[in-house]
C-alpha positions as CSV (number, residue, x, y, z in Angstrom):
1,X,0.0,0.0,0.0
2,X,1.4,3.4,-0.9
3,X,1.1,6.4,1.4
4,X,-0.9,9.3,-0.1
5,X,-2.0,12.7,1.2
6,X,-5.6,11.4,1.5
7,X,-4.5,8.3,3.4
8,X,-2.4,10.4,5.7
9,X,-5.3,12.8,6.4
10,X,-7.5,9.8,7.2
11,X,-4.8,8.5,9.5
12,X,-4.7,11.9,11.3
13,X,-8.4,11.8,11.9
14,X,-8.3,8.3,13.4
15,X,-4.9,8.2,15.2
16,X,-4.0,11.9,15.8
17,X,-7.3,13.6,16.3
18,X,-5.8,16.7,17.9
19,X,-3.8,17.4,14.8
20,X,-6.8,16.7,12.6
21,X,-9.2,19.0,14.6
22,X,-6.6,21.8,14.5
23,X,-6.6,21.7,10.7
24,X,-3.3,20.0,9.9
25,X,-3.5,18.5,6.4
26,X,-1.1,16.8,4.1
27,X,-1.2,18.5,0.7
28,X,1.5,16.9,-1.3
29,X,3.8,13.8,-1.0
30,X,6.3,12.4,-3.5
31,X,9.8,10.7,-3.4
32,X,11.6,13.9,-2.2
33,X,9.1,16.3,-0.7
34,X,6.2,16.4,1.7
35,X,4.0,19.5,2.1
36,X,1.6,20.0,5.0
37,X,-0.6,23.0,5.6
38,X,-2.6,24.4,8.5
39,X,-4.8,27.5,8.6
40,X,-5.0,29.8,11.6
41,X,-8.4,29.4,13.2
42,X,-10.1,29.8,16.6
43,X,-9.4,26.2,17.5
44,X,-5.6,26.5,17.0
45,X,-4.9,30.0,18.2
46,X,-2.9,31.3,21.2
47,X,-3.9,34.3,23.4
48,X,-2.0,36.6,21.0
49,X,-4.3,35.9,18.0
50,X,-1.8,33.8,16.1
51,X,-1.3,30.1,15.6
52,X,-0.2,28.2,18.7
53,X,3.4,27.0,18.4
54,X,2.5,23.4,19.1
55,X,0.1,23.3,16.1
56,X,2.9,24.6,13.9
57,X,5.1,21.8,15.4
58,X,2.5,19.1,14.6
59,X,2.4,20.3,11.0
60,X,6.2,20.5,10.7
61,X,6.7,17.1,12.3
62,X,4.1,15.5,10.0
63,X,5.9,16.9,6.9
64,X,9.2,15.2,8.0
65,X,7.6,12.1,9.5
66,X,5.4,11.3,6.5
67,X,8.4,11.4,4.3
68,X,10.3,9.0,6.7
69,X,7.3,6.7,6.8
70,X,7.1,6.7,3.0
71,X,10.8,5.9,2.6
72,X,10.6,3.1,5.2
73,X,7.7,1.5,3.4
74,X,9.5,1.7,0.1
75,X,12.6,0.1,1.6
76,X,10.8,-3.2,2.3
77,X,12.6,-3.4,5.7
78,X,11.2,-3.4,9.2
79,X,12.5,-0.1,10.5
80,X,11.4,1.8,13.6
81,X,11.3,5.5,13.7
82,X,11.2,8.0,16.6
83,X,11.9,11.7,17.1
84,X,14.9,12.0,19.5
85,X,15.3,15.8,19.5
86,X,13.8,18.9,17.9
87,X,14.6,22.6,17.6
88,X,12.3,25.4,16.6
89,X,12.6,29.1,16.0
90,X,9.9,31.6,15.3
91,X,10.4,34.8,13.3
92,X,6.8,36.2,12.7
93,X,3.3,35.8,13.9
94,X,1.6,32.8,12.2
95,X,-1.7,33.9,10.8
96,X,-3.6,32.8,7.7
97,X,-2.5,29.6,5.9
98,X,1.0,28.3,6.9
99,X,2.7,25.7,4.7
100,X,5.4,23.4,5.9
101,X,7.7,21.7,3.5
102,X,10.4,19.0,3.9
103,X,12.6,18.3,0.9
104,X,14.9,15.7,2.5
105,X,14.0,12.5,0.7
106,X,17.6,11.8,-0.4
107,X,18.9,12.3,3.2
108,X,16.3,9.8,4.5
109,X,17.3,7.3,1.7
110,X,21.0,7.5,2.8
111,X,20.1,7.0,6.5
112,X,18.0,3.9,5.7
113,X,20.7,2.4,3.5
114,X,23.2,3.0,6.2
115,X,20.9,1.5,8.9
116,X,20.4,-1.6,6.8
117,X,24.0,-2.0,5.8
118,X,25.5,-1.5,9.3
119,X,22.5,-3.0,11.3
120,X,23.0,0.0,13.6
121,X,20.6,2.8,14.4
122,X,21.0,6.0,12.5
123,X,19.9,9.5,13.0
124,X,19.0,12.2,10.5
125,X,18.1,15.8,11.1
126,X,15.1,16.9,8.9
127,X,14.0,20.5,8.6
128,X,10.6,22.0,7.8
129,X,10.0,25.8,7.4
130,X,6.6,27.4,7.9
131,X,5.8,29.8,5.2
132,X,2.8,32.1,5.2
133,X,0.6,33.2,2.3
134,X,2.9,36.2,1.6
135,X,5.9,33.9,1.2
136,X,7.5,34.9,4.5
137,X,9.0,32.4,6.9
138,X,7.2,32.4,10.2
139,X,8.9,29.4,11.8
140,X,11.7,26.9,11.3
141,X,11.6,23.4,12.8
142,X,14.2,20.7,12.8
143,X,13.6,17.1,14.0
144,X,16.2,14.5,14.7
145,X,14.7,11.2,13.6
146,X,16.2,7.9,14.7
147,X,15.9,4.9,12.4
148,X,16.7,1.4,13.5
149,X,16.2,-2.1,12.0
150,X,13.8,-4.1,14.0
151,X,15.1,-7.5,15.2
């Protein structure tokens, strides 16, 4: 079974309802890129009338994690994945539609190959920037994913 934006959004509704209710949606997914969007609404706002940082984090993490899940599925190996660390910076109020993009398909491929070849856990830092409708960066998230062959 291939992973698609529609299937990911259904998965959110069933397994991550907080993200789904906050409006996090996968818009695009291919071999190298995943795009996730979320629109500022009442349900996901902070007291300062902008998007709550954790909602941005959910969208950013999904853009990296969906790409990792896709690459693991394509590898035909049993590989576990887990976020070990994350970093975030915020440069502007997040209002309107914010789009998070991860373009690290190649880096994930390299980490999976190394995990399979060495039979040792690997880590890969993946970044996702939040861009508003004016094309301005509002946040920048990085996640350290650990990838390990299952015994």
